[in-house]
mmCIF file as gemmi writes it, N, C-alpha and C atoms, coordinates in Angstrom:
data_model
loop_
_atom_site.group_PDB
_atom_site.id
_atom_site.type_symbol
_atom_site.label_atom_id
_atom_site.label_alt_id
_atom_site.label_comp_id
_atom_site.label_asym_id
_atom_site.label_entity_id
_atom_site.label_seq_id
_atom_site.pdbx_PDB_ins_code
_atom_site.Cartn_x
_atom_site.Cartn_y
_atom_site.Cartn_z
_atom_site.occupancy
_atom_site.B_iso_or_equiv
_atom_site.pdbx_formal_charge
_atom_site.auth_seq_id
_atom_site.auth_asym_id
_atom_site.pdbx_PDB_model_num
ATOM 1 N N . MET Axp A 1 ? 106.333 116.487 166.135 1 0 ? 1 A 1
ATOM 2 C CA . MET Axp A 1 ? 106.936 117.373 167.12 1 0 ? 1 A 1
ATOM 3 C C . MET Axp A 1 ? 108.353 117.736 166.666 1 0 ? 1 A 1
ATOM 4 N N . SER Axp A 2 ? 108.589 119.004 166.393 1 0 ? 2 A 1
ATOM 5 C CA . SER Axp A 2 ? 109.907 119.41 165.923 1 0 ? 2 A 1
ATOM 6 C C . SER Axp A 2 ? 110.842 119.669 167.1 1 0 ? 2 A 1
ATOM 7 N N . GLU Axp A 3 ? 112.131 119.487 166.833 1 0 ? 3 A 1
ATOM 8 C CA . GLU Axp A 3 ? 113.116 119.692 167.884 1 0 ? 3 A 1
ATOM 9 C C . GLU Axp A 3 ? 113.286 121.184 168.133 1 0 ? 3 A 1
ATOM 10 N N . GLU Axp A 4 ? 113.161 121.599 169.396 1 0 ? 4 A 1
ATOM 11 C CA . GLU Axp A 4 ? 113.306 123 169.752 1 0 ? 4 A 1
ATOM 12 C C . GLU Axp A 4 ? 114.787 123.39 169.726 1 0 ? 4 A 1
ATOM 13 N N . LYS Axp A 5 ? 115.079 124.593 169.241 1 0 ? 5 A 1
ATOM 14 C CA . LYS Axp A 5 ? 116.458 125.086 169.233 1 0 ? 5 A 1
ATOM 15 C C . LYS Axp A 5 ? 116.932 125.229 170.676 1 0 ? 5 A 1
ATOM 16 N N . LYS Axp A 6 ? 118.147 124.779 170.93 1 0 ? 6 A 1
ATOM 17 C CA . LYS Axp A 6 ? 118.699 124.893 172.271 1 0 ? 6 A 1
ATOM 18 C C . LYS Axp A 6 ? 118.904 126.361 172.608 1 0 ? 6 A 1
ATOM 19 N N . ALA Axp A 7 ? 118.531 126.737 173.826 1 0 ? 7 A 1
ATOM 20 C CA . ALA Axp A 7 ? 118.586 128.132 174.26 1 0 ? 7 A 1
ATOM 21 C C . ALA Axp A 7 ? 120.01 128.565 174.595 1 0 ? 7 A 1
ATOM 22 N N . SER Axp A 8 ? 120.272 129.85 174.375 1 0 ? 8 A 1
ATOM 23 C CA . SER Axp A 8 ? 121.519 130.471 174.817 1 0 ? 8 A 1
ATOM 24 C C . SER Axp A 8 ? 121.326 130.976 176.238 1 0 ? 8 A 1
ATOM 25 N N . TYR Axp A 9 ? 122.435 131.125 176.946 1 0 ? 9 A 1
ATOM 26 C CA . TYR Axp A 9 ? 122.391 131.611 178.327 1 0 ? 9 A 1
ATOM 27 C C . TYR Axp A 9 ? 123.376 132.75 178.503 1 0 ? 9 A 1
ATOM 28 N N . LEU Axp A 10 ? 122.936 133.799 179.212 1 0 ? 10 A 1
ATOM 29 C CA . LEU Axp A 10 ? 123.73 134.998 179.433 1 0 ? 10 A 1
ATOM 30 C C . LEU Axp A 10 ? 124.327 135.001 180.832 1 0 ? 10 A 1
ATOM 31 N N . CYS Axp A 11 ? 125.633 135.271 180.917 1 0 ? 11 A 1
ATOM 32 C CA . CYS Axp A 11 ? 126.283 135.457 182.211 1 0 ? 11 A 1
ATOM 33 C C . CYS Axp A 11 ? 125.915 136.848 182.717 1 0 ? 11 A 1
ATOM 34 N N . GLU Axp A 12 ? 125.235 136.902 183.848 1 0 ? 12 A 1
ATOM 35 C CA . GLU Axp A 12 ? 124.784 138.175 184.404 1 0 ? 12 A 1
ATOM 36 C C . GLU Axp A 12 ? 125.94 138.999 184.955 1 0 ? 12 A 1
ATOM 37 N N . VAL Axp A 13 ? 127.082 138.392 185.166 1 0 ? 13 A 1
ATOM 38 C CA . VAL Axp A 13 ? 128.229 139.101 185.734 1 0 ? 13 A 1
ATOM 39 C C . VAL Axp A 13 ? 129.014 139.849 184.653 1 0 ? 13 A 1
ATOM 40 N N . CYS Axp A 14 ? 129.344 139.157 183.545 1 0 ? 14 A 1
ATOM 41 C CA . CYS Axp A 14 ? 130.228 139.776 182.548 1 0 ? 14 A 1
ATOM 42 C C . CYS Axp A 14 ? 129.608 139.94 181.164 1 0 ? 14 A 1
ATOM 43 N N . GLY Axp A 15 ? 128.449 139.335 180.921 1 0 ? 15 A 1
ATOM 44 C CA . GLY Axp A 15 ? 127.798 139.479 179.625 1 0 ? 15 A 1
ATOM 45 C C . GLY Axp A 15 ? 128.138 138.405 178.606 1 0 ? 15 A 1
ATOM 46 N N . TYR Axp A 16 ? 128.982 137.436 178.98 1 0 ? 16 A 1
ATOM 47 C CA . TYR Axp A 16 ? 129.297 136.324 178.072 1 0 ? 16 A 1
ATOM 48 C C . TYR Axp A 16 ? 128.021 135.539 177.775 1 0 ? 16 A 1
ATOM 49 N N . VAL Axp A 17 ? 127.851 135.136 176.52 1 0 ? 17 A 1
ATOM 50 C CA . VAL Axp A 17 ? 126.692 134.324 176.14 1 0 ? 17 A 1
ATOM 51 C C . VAL Axp A 17 ? 127.172 132.932 175.771 1 0 ? 17 A 1
ATOM 52 N N . TYR Axp A 18 ? 126.653 131.923 176.48 1 0 ? 18 A 1
ATOM 53 C CA . TYR Axp A 18 ? 126.922 130.529 176.11 1 0 ? 18 A 1
ATOM 54 C C . TYR Axp A 18 ? 125.947 130.154 175.012 1 0 ? 18 A 1
ATOM 55 N N . ASP Axp A 19 ? 126.486 129.839 173.837 1 0 ? 19 A 1
ATOM 56 C CA . ASP Axp A 19 ? 125.687 129.419 172.688 1 0 ? 19 A 1
ATOM 57 C C . ASP Axp A 19 ? 125.907 127.926 172.484 1 0 ? 19 A 1
ATOM 58 N N . PRO Axp A 20 ? 124.863 127.116 172.674 1 0 ? 20 A 1
ATOM 59 C CA . PRO Axp A 20 ? 125.019 125.664 172.532 1 0 ? 20 A 1
ATOM 60 C C . PRO Axp A 20 ? 125.522 125.242 171.154 1 0 ? 20 A 1
ATOM 61 N N . ALA Axp A 21 ? 125.215 126.017 170.123 1 0 ? 21 A 1
ATOM 62 C CA . ALA Axp A 21 ? 125.678 125.669 168.779 1 0 ? 21 A 1
ATOM 63 C C . ALA Axp A 21 ? 127.206 125.752 168.684 1 0 ? 21 A 1
ATOM 64 N N . GLU Axp A 22 ? 127.797 126.616 169.491 1 0 ? 22 A 1
ATOM 65 C CA . GLU Axp A 22 ? 129.253 126.781 169.494 1 0 ? 22 A 1
ATOM 66 C C . GLU Axp A 22 ? 129.93 125.978 170.59 1 0 ? 22 A 1
ATOM 67 N N . GLY Axp A 23 ? 129.227 125.739 171.699 1 0 ? 23 A 1
ATOM 68 C CA . GLY Axp A 23 ? 129.832 125.058 172.834 1 0 ? 23 A 1
ATOM 69 C C . GLY Axp A 23 ? 130.907 125.93 173.463 1 0 ? 23 A 1
ATOM 70 N N . ASP Axp A 24 ? 131.863 125.302 174.12 1 0 ? 24 A 1
ATOM 71 C CA . ASP Axp A 24 ? 133.003 125.995 174.732 1 0 ? 24 A 1
ATOM 72 C C . ASP Axp A 24 ? 134.234 125.127 174.482 1 0 ? 24 A 1
ATOM 73 N N . PRO Axp A 25 ? 134.667 125.065 173.209 1 0 ? 25 A 1
ATOM 74 C CA . PRO Axp A 25 ? 135.744 124.135 172.849 1 0 ? 25 A 1
ATOM 75 C C . PRO Axp A 25 ? 137.046 124.356 173.613 1 0 ? 25 A 1
ATOM 76 N N . ASP Axp A 26 ? 137.315 125.593 174.018 1 0 ? 26 A 1
ATOM 77 C CA . ASP Axp A 26 ? 138.544 125.87 174.777 1 0 ? 26 A 1
ATOM 78 C C . ASP Axp A 26 ? 138.548 125.157 176.13 1 0 ? 26 A 1
ATOM 79 N N . ASN Axp A 27 ? 137.348 124.804 176.593 1 0 ? 27 A 1
ATOM 80 C CA . ASN Axp A 27 ? 137.214 124.127 177.884 1 0 ? 27 A 1
ATOM 81 C C . ASN Axp A 27 ? 136.631 122.719 177.748 1 0 ? 27 A 1
ATOM 82 N N . GLY Axp A 28 ? 136.736 122.144 176.546 1 0 ? 28 A 1
ATOM 83 C CA . GLY Axp A 28 ? 136.34 120.762 176.331 1 0 ? 28 A 1
ATOM 84 C C . GLY Axp A 28 ? 134.857 120.523 176.144 1 0 ? 28 A 1
ATOM 85 N N . ILE Axp A 29 ? 134.081 121.589 175.882 1 0 ? 29 A 1
ATOM 86 C CA . ILE Axp A 29 ? 132.635 121.434 175.671 1 0 ? 29 A 1
ATOM 87 C C . ILE Axp A 29 ? 132.367 121.448 174.17 1 0 ? 29 A 1
ATOM 88 N N . GLU Axp A 30 ? 131.876 120.337 173.659 1 0 ? 30 A 1
ATOM 89 C CA . GLU Axp A 30 ? 131.638 120.174 172.231 1 0 ? 30 A 1
ATOM 90 C C . GLU Axp A 30 ? 130.473 121.043 171.753 1 0 ? 30 A 1
ATOM 91 N N . PRO Axp A 31 ? 130.548 121.542 170.497 1 0 ? 31 A 1
ATOM 92 C CA . PRO Axp A 31 ? 129.386 122.212 169.908 1 0 ? 31 A 1
ATOM 93 C C . PRO Axp A 31 ? 128.167 121.292 169.956 1 0 ? 31 A 1
ATOM 94 N N . GLY Axp A 32 ? 127.003 121.887 170.204 1 0 ? 32 A 1
ATOM 95 C CA . GLY Axp A 32 ? 125.771 121.109 170.301 1 0 ? 32 A 1
ATOM 96 C C . GLY Axp A 32 ? 125.423 120.71 171.723 1 0 ? 32 A 1
ATOM 97 N N . THR Axp A 33 ? 126.246 121.09 172.703 1 0 ? 33 A 1
ATOM 98 C CA . THR Axp A 33 ? 125.987 120.751 174.105 1 0 ? 33 A 1
ATOM 99 C C . THR Axp A 33 ? 125.035 121.768 174.722 1 0 ? 33 A 1
ATOM 100 N N . ALA Axp A 34 ? 123.863 121.303 175.141 1 0 ? 34 A 1
ATOM 101 C CA . ALA Axp A 34 ? 122.889 122.184 175.793 1 0 ? 34 A 1
ATOM 102 C C . ALA Axp A 34 ? 123.431 122.673 177.13 1 0 ? 34 A 1
ATOM 103 N N . PHE Axp A 35 ? 123.018 123.876 177.533 1 0 ? 35 A 1
ATOM 104 C CA . PHE Axp A 35 ? 123.458 124.44 178.813 1 0 ? 35 A 1
ATOM 105 C C . PHE Axp A 35 ? 123.159 123.479 179.96 1 0 ? 35 A 1
ATOM 106 N N . GLU Axp A 36 ? 121.988 122.861 179.911 1 0 ? 36 A 1
ATOM 107 C CA . GLU Axp A 36 ? 121.568 121.928 180.962 1 0 ? 36 A 1
ATOM 108 C C . GLU Axp A 36 ? 122.495 120.718 181.062 1 0 ? 36 A 1
ATOM 109 N N . ASP Axp A 37 ? 123.196 120.418 179.963 1 0 ? 37 A 1
ATOM 110 C CA . ASP Axp A 37 ? 124.087 119.253 179.933 1 0 ? 37 A 1
ATOM 111 C C . ASP Axp A 37 ? 125.537 119.585 180.287 1 0 ? 37 A 1
ATOM 112 N N . LEU Axp A 38 ? 125.815 120.857 180.563 1 0 ? 38 A 1
ATOM 113 C CA . LEU Axp A 38 ? 127.171 121.228 180.974 1 0 ? 38 A 1
ATOM 114 C C . LEU Axp A 38 ? 127.474 120.603 182.332 1 0 ? 38 A 1
ATOM 115 N N . PRO Axp A 39 ? 128.727 120.246 182.588 1 0 ? 39 A 1
ATOM 116 C CA . PRO Axp A 39 ? 129.071 119.691 183.908 1 0 ? 39 A 1
ATOM 117 C C . PRO Axp A 39 ? 128.757 120.689 185.016 1 0 ? 39 A 1
ATOM 118 N N . ASP Axp A 40 ? 128.44 120.184 186.198 1 0 ? 40 A 1
ATOM 119 C CA . ASP Axp A 40 ? 128.099 121.054 187.329 1 0 ? 40 A 1
ATOM 120 C C . ASP Axp A 40 ? 129.241 121.993 187.698 1 0 ? 40 A 1
ATOM 121 N N . ASP Axp A 41 ? 130.469 121.585 187.404 1 0 ? 41 A 1
ATOM 122 C CA . ASP Axp A 41 ? 131.615 122.419 187.773 1 0 ? 41 A 1
ATOM 123 C C . ASP Axp A 41 ? 132.078 123.34 186.633 1 0 ? 41 A 1
ATOM 124 N N . TRP Axp A 42 ? 131.298 123.404 185.54 1 0 ? 42 A 1
ATOM 125 C CA . TRP Axp A 42 ? 131.637 124.321 184.452 1 0 ? 42 A 1
ATOM 126 C C . TRP Axp A 42 ? 131.474 125.75 184.943 1 0 ? 42 A 1
ATOM 127 N N . VAL Axp A 43 ? 132.388 126.629 184.515 1 0 ? 43 A 1
ATOM 128 C CA . VAL Axp A 43 ? 132.31 128.043 184.888 1 0 ? 43 A 1
ATOM 129 C C . VAL Axp A 43 ? 132.417 128.912 183.636 1 0 ? 43 A 1
ATOM 130 N N . CYS Axp A 44 ? 131.978 130.138 183.752 1 0 ? 44 A 1
ATOM 131 C CA . CYS Axp A 44 ? 132.083 131.104 182.671 1 0 ? 44 A 1
ATOM 132 C C . CYS Axp A 44 ? 133.545 131.225 182.251 1 0 ? 44 A 1
ATOM 133 N N . PRO Axp A 45 ? 133.835 131.102 180.95 1 0 ? 45 A 1
ATOM 134 C CA . PRO Axp A 45 ? 135.226 131.178 180.511 1 0 ? 45 A 1
ATOM 135 C C . PRO Axp A 45 ? 135.823 132.583 180.6 1 0 ? 45 A 1
ATOM 136 N N . ILE Axp A 46 ? 135.003 133.591 180.849 1 0 ? 46 A 1
ATOM 137 C CA . ILE Axp A 46 ? 135.494 134.967 180.947 1 0 ? 46 A 1
ATOM 138 C C . ILE Axp A 46 ? 135.728 135.372 182.404 1 0 ? 46 A 1
ATOM 139 N N . CYS Axp A 47 ? 134.701 135.192 183.255 1 0 ? 47 A 1
ATOM 140 C CA . CYS Axp A 47 ? 134.814 135.695 184.63 1 0 ? 47 A 1
ATOM 141 C C . CYS Axp A 47 ? 134.785 134.584 185.682 1 0 ? 47 A 1
ATOM 142 N N . PHE Axp A 48 ? 134.624 133.347 185.26 1 0 ? 48 A 1
ATOM 143 C CA . PHE Axp A 48 ? 134.764 132.164 186.122 1 0 ? 48 A 1
ATOM 144 C C . PHE Axp A 48 ? 133.688 131.991 187.193 1 0 ? 48 A 1
ATOM 145 N N . VAL Axp A 49 ? 132.504 132.579 186.985 1 0 ? 49 A 1
ATOM 146 C CA . VAL Axp A 49 ? 131.399 132.313 187.905 1 0 ? 49 A 1
ATOM 147 C C . VAL Axp A 49 ? 130.696 131.033 187.486 1 0 ? 49 A 1
ATOM 148 N N . GLY Axp A 50 ? 129.919 130.455 188.388 1 0 ? 50 A 1
ATOM 149 C CA . GLY Axp A 50 ? 129.224 129.207 188.126 1 0 ? 50 A 1
ATOM 150 C C . GLY Axp A 50 ? 127.96 129.374 187.297 1 0 ? 50 A 1
ATOM 151 N N . LYS Axp A 51 ? 127.387 128.231 186.926 1 0 ? 51 A 1
ATOM 152 C CA . LYS Axp A 51 ? 126.192 128.202 186.083 1 0 ? 51 A 1
ATOM 153 C C . LYS Axp A 51 ? 125.007 128.945 186.691 1 0 ? 51 A 1
ATOM 154 N N . GLU Axp A 52 ? 124.986 129.065 188.026 1 0 ? 52 A 1
ATOM 155 C CA . GLU Axp A 52 ? 123.86 129.726 188.69 1 0 ? 52 A 1
ATOM 156 C C . GLU Axp A 52 ? 123.785 131.227 188.368 1 0 ? 52 A 1
ATOM 157 N N . GLU Axp A 53 ? 124.864 131.779 187.81 1 0 ? 53 A 1
ATOM 158 C CA . GLU Axp A 53 ? 124.887 133.199 187.459 1 0 ? 53 A 1
ATOM 159 C C . GLU Axp A 53 ? 124.396 133.464 186.037 1 0 ? 53 A 1
ATOM 160 N N . PHE Axp A 54 ? 123.955 132.409 185.343 1 0 ? 54 A 1
ATOM 161 C CA . PHE Axp A 54 ? 123.487 132.547 183.964 1 0 ? 54 A 1
ATOM 162 C C . PHE Axp A 54 ? 121.963 132.553 183.913 1 0 ? 54 A 1
ATOM 163 N N . THR Axp A 55 ? 121.416 133.328 182.976 1 0 ? 55 A 1
ATOM 164 C CA . THR Axp A 55 ? 119.976 133.334 182.745 1 0 ? 55 A 1
ATOM 165 C C . THR Axp A 55 ? 119.685 132.96 181.302 1 0 ? 55 A 1
ATOM 166 N N . LYS Axp A 56 ? 118.593 132.247 181.12 1 0 ? 56 A 1
ATOM 167 C CA . LYS Axp A 56 ? 118.174 131.785 179.798 1 0 ? 56 A 1
ATOM 168 C C . LYS Axp A 56 ? 117.745 132.971 178.951 1 0 ? 56 A 1
ATOM 169 N N . GLN Axp A 57 ? 118.18 132.978 177.703 1 0 ? 57 A 1
ATOM 170 C CA . GLN Axp A 57 ? 117.792 134.021 176.739 1 0 ? 57 A 1
ATOM 171 C C . GLN Axp A 57 ? 116.639 133.512 175.895 1 0 ? 57 A 1
ATOM 172 N N . GLU Axp A 58 ? 115.586 134.301 175.809 1 0 ? 58 A 1
ATOM 173 C CA . GLU Axp A 58 ? 114.395 133.903 175.044 1 0 ? 58 A 1
ATOM 174 C C . GLU Axp A 58 ? 114.537 134.264 173.595 1 0 ? 58 A 1
């Protein structure tokens, strides 16, 4: 069973894409952090909406 690539997530408000390979180092999120593993209080670094405004990119 091979490891599946972690999915990117799109902010529906501003278009920012969270890429797990890059993380969000400006906000203390290490590269390799899956979207599902982000803290509940993490917000979009561009428009500051919550995780509920993001959709998984296929």
